[in-house]
C-alpha positions as CSV (number, residue, x, y, z in Angstrom):
1,M,9.5,17.6,-11.6
2,P,7.5,17.3,-8.4
3,S,7.4,20.4,-6.2
4,P,9.0,20.5,-2.8
5,A,5.5,20.2,-1.2
6,Q,4.7,17.2,-3.3
7,L,8.1,15.6,-2.4
8,D,7.3,16.2,1.3
9,T,3.9,14.6,0.9
10,L,5.5,11.7,-0.9
11,C,8.1,11.2,1.9
12,N,5.3,11.1,4.5
13,L,3.2,8.8,2.3
14,S,6.2,6.4,1.9
15,D,6.5,6.0,5.7
16,M,2.9,6.3,6.8
17,V,0.9,4.7,3.9
18,L,3.1,2.8,1.4
19,Y,5.2,0.9,4.0
20,P,2.2,-0.6,5.8
21,E,0.5,-1.3,2.6
22,A,3.5,-3.1,1.1
23,V,3.8,-5.2,4.2
24,A,0.1,-6.1,4.1
25,F,0.4,-6.7,0.3
26,M,3.2,-9.3,0.7
27,R,1.7,-10.9,3.8
28,R,-1.7,-11.3,2.0
29,L,0.1,-13.0,-1.0
30,I,2.1,-15.3,1.2
31,Y,-0.3,-16.1,3.9
32,D,-3.7,-15.8,2.3
33,E,-2.8,-16.7,-1.4
34,E,-0.2,-19.2,-0.2
35,C,2.4,-17.8,-2.6
36,M,6.1,-18.3,-2.0
37,P,8.3,-15.2,-1.5
38,L,9.8,-13.8,-4.6
39,S,13.1,-15.2,-5.8
40,S,16.2,-13.0,-6.0
41,A,15.9,-13.0,-9.8
42,Q,12.3,-11.6,-9.6
43,V,13.3,-9.1,-6.8
44,N,16.3,-7.9,-8.9
45,G,14.2,-7.5,-12.0
46,L,11.5,-5.6,-10.3
47,Q,13.9,-3.3,-8.5
48,N,15.9,-2.6,-11.6
49,V,12.8,-1.6,-13.5
50,A,11.5,0.4,-10.5
51,N,14.7,2.4,-10.6
52,T,14.0,3.6,-14.1
53,A,12.9,7.2,-14.6
54,S,9.6,6.3,-16.3
55,Y,6.6,4.9,-14.7
56,A,5.5,3.8,-18.2
57,D,8.5,1.4,-18.3
58,L,7.6,-0.1,-15.0
59,E,3.9,-0.4,-16.0
60,R,4.9,-2.2,-19.2
61,F,7.2,-4.6,-17.2
62,I,4.4,-5.4,-14.7
63,K,1.9,-6.1,-17.5
64,H,4.4,-8.2,-19.4
65,Q,5.1,-10.3,-16.3
66,R,1.4,-10.6,-15.5
67,D,0.5,-11.7,-19.0
68,R,3.3,-14.2,-19.5
69,N,2.3,-17.9,-19.8
70,W,3.9,-19.0,-16.5
71,P,4.0,-22.7,-15.7
72,E,2.0,-23.8,-12.7
73,S,5.1,-24.1,-10.6
74,K,5.5,-20.3,-11.0
75,R,1.9,-19.2,-10.6
76,D,3.0,-17.1,-7.6
77,I,4.8,-14.8,-9.9
78,K,1.7,-14.3,-12.0
79,I,-0.4,-13.6,-8.9
80,L,2.1,-11.1,-7.6
81,Y,2.2,-9.1,-10.9
82,T,-1.6,-9.3,-11.3
83,E,-2.1,-7.8,-7.8
84,L,0.7,-5.3,-8.3
85,D,-1.0,-4.1,-11.5
86,K,-4.3,-3.7,-9.7
87,F,-2.6,-1.8,-6.9
88,F,-0.8,0.7,-9.1
89,T,-3.8,1.1,-11.4
90,T,-5.9,2.2,-8.4
91,M,-3.1,4.4,-7.2
92,K,-2.7,6.1,-10.6
93,N,-6.4,6.5,-11.4
94,K,-7.8,7.4,-8.0
95,R,-5.6,7.7,-5.0
96,L,-3.0,10.2,-6.3
97,R,-5.8,12.7,-7.0
98,D,-8.6,11.9,-4.6
99,E,-6.9,10.5,-1.5
100,F,-3.5,12.0,-1.5
101,R,-4.3,15.2,-3.4
102,L,-0.9,15.2,-5.1
103,L,-1.9,16.7,-8.4
104,Q,-1.3,20.4,-8.8
105,G,-4.4,21.2,-10.9
106,K,-2.7,21.6,-14.2
107,H,-5.1,22.3,-17.1
108,H,-3.5,20.6,-20.1
109,V,-4.0,16.8,-20.4
110,Q,-0.4,16.3,-21.5
111,E,0.9,18.2,-18.4
112,V,-1.4,16.2,-16.1
113,N,-0.3,12.9,-17.6
114,Q,3.4,13.9,-17.3
115,E,2.8,14.9,-13.6
116,I,1.0,11.6,-12.9
117,D,3.9,9.6,-14.6
118,E,6.5,11.4,-12.5
119,L,4.6,10.9,-9.2
120,M,3.8,7.3,-10.0
121,A,7.5,6.6,-10.7
122,L,8.3,7.9,-7.2
123,V,5.4,6.2,-5.5
124,A,6.0,2.9,-7.2
125,H,9.8,3.0,-6.4
126,D,9.1,3.5,-2.7
127,F,6.3,0.9,-2.6
128,I,8.5,-1.7,-4.4
129,Q,11.4,-0.9,-2.0
130,H,9.1,-1.6,1.0
131,L,7.7,-4.7,-0.8
132,V,11.2,-6.1,-1.4
133,A,12.2,-5.6,2.2
134,E,9.1,-7.4,3.5
135,N,9.6,-10.1,0.9
136,G,13.1,-10.6,2.3
137,L,11.9,-10.9,5.9
138,L,9.2,-13.4,4.9
139,A,11.7,-15.4,2.9
140,I,13.9,-15.7,5.9
141,K,10.9,-16.7,8.1
142,S,9.9,-19.3,5.5
143,A,13.4,-20.8,5.3
144,A,13.6,-20.9,9.1
145,G,10.3,-22.7,9.3
146,R,11.4,-25.3,6.7
147,A,14.7,-25.8,8.6
148,R,12.8,-26.4,11.9
149,R,10.5,-29.0,10.2
150,R,13.5,-31.1,9.1
């Protein structure tokens, strides 16, 4: 269980770091990679898995979605999960420890891995919440743009 100090840090990270990064993440996919916003089925699936207690479950889901043989019409989904996997891998392997200094210096590998799993579950949950919100806004903008062109 994260300490009160870790939870305070996570709250600040959610607002100050994860929110703008989730916005930039979705905008890059939609504007630079020319992906469509996520469908409600993808959003619901991602949110449901992000609400699980285990980061390992979320990680398996992301890798499964990334590795699926998506038809060309759904390449956007593969791109999203590929980029999400890269983002969370960097977060887990580098940023939690080096940038955010969230790890409490436990000595046993099993304790460190458990702490990383617990922190990543919280970080991923917040990031995905922000990502879903931005996806919704971009979906509305996209629909409004299509309606204007008609």
